[in-house]
C-alpha positions as CSV (number, residue, x, y, z in Angstrom):
1,M,-123.0,-49.4,-1.7
2,A,-124.5,-46.9,-4.1
3,G,-123.0,-43.8,-2.3
4,D,-119.5,-45.2,-2.3
5,E,-117.5,-43.8,-5.2
6,K,-114.4,-45.8,-6.1
7,P,-111.7,-44.2,-8.2
8,R,-111.8,-45.3,-11.8
9,S,-109.1,-45.0,-14.4
10,G,-109.5,-42.0,-16.6
11,R,-110.8,-39.6,-13.9
12,T,-109.0,-36.3,-13.5
13,S,-107.3,-35.4,-10.2
14,E,-109.7,-32.4,-10.0
15,T,-112.6,-34.8,-9.7
16,A,-110.9,-36.7,-6.9
17,R,-110.1,-33.4,-5.1
18,S,-113.7,-32.3,-5.3
19,R,-114.8,-35.6,-3.9
20,V,-112.4,-35.2,-1.0
21,K,-113.6,-31.7,-0.4
22,A,-117.2,-32.9,-0.4
23,S,-116.5,-35.5,2.2
24,N,-115.7,-32.7,4.6
25,E,-119.3,-31.6,4.3
26,R,-120.9,-35.0,5.0
27,P,-123.2,-35.0,8.0
28,F,-121.2,-37.5,10.0
29,D,-118.0,-35.4,9.5
30,L,-119.8,-32.3,10.6
31,W,-121.3,-34.0,13.7
32,L,-117.9,-35.5,14.7
33,Q,-116.1,-32.2,14.3
34,K,-118.8,-30.5,16.5
35,Q,-118.5,-33.2,19.2
36,L,-114.7,-33.1,19.3
37,H,-114.7,-29.4,19.6
38,A,-117.3,-29.5,22.4
39,M,-115.2,-32.0,24.3
40,Y,-111.7,-30.6,23.8
41,D,-111.9,-26.8,23.1
42,E,-111.9,-25.9,26.7
43,I,-108.9,-28.2,27.5
44,A,-107.0,-27.0,24.4
45,S,-107.4,-23.3,25.4
46,E,-105.9,-23.9,28.9
47,P,-102.4,-22.4,29.4
48,L,-99.4,-24.8,29.3
49,P,-97.9,-25.7,32.7
50,N,-94.8,-23.8,33.6
51,D,-92.7,-27.0,33.9
52,L,-93.6,-27.8,30.2
53,L,-92.8,-24.2,29.1
54,N,-89.4,-24.4,30.9
55,L,-88.6,-27.7,29.1
56,I,-89.5,-26.1,25.7
57,D,-87.4,-23.1,26.5
58,R,-84.4,-25.2,27.5
59,D,-84.7,-27.3,24.4
60,A,-84.9,-24.3,22.2
61,A,-81.8,-22.8,23.8
62,K,-79.9,-26.0,23.3
63,A,-80.9,-26.0,19.6
64,D,-79.8,-22.4,19.2
65,E,-76.4,-23.2,20.8
66,S,-76.0,-26.3,18.6
67,K,-76.8,-24.2,15.4
68,K,-74.3,-21.5,16.4
69,K,-71.6,-24.2,16.9
70,D,-72.4,-25.8,13.5
71,D,-72.4,-22.3,11.8
72,A,-69.0,-21.5,13.4
73,A,-67.5,-24.8,12.4
74,T,-68.7,-24.6,8.7
75,P,-66.0,-22.9,6.6
76,R,-67.3,-20.0,4.5
77,N,-66.6,-19.8,0.8
78,K,-65.0,-16.6,-0.3
79,K,-66.1,-15.2,-3.6
């Protein structure tokens, strides 16, 4: 198609970057972004369930304990 630009040898990376940036402004991309936001913004703004928050907190606590054990087991170099 005439509108499809394929990379050619000898093009600078700046030209490729500007083409990628321009693709974000294409009408279909704008329409799609608008539709996705219309469908999912309300859901994404809902608070997380307490069960999920508790799982995240427990996992973070385990990671902190594991890091402390690793730090304690690692010998420190004296200068």
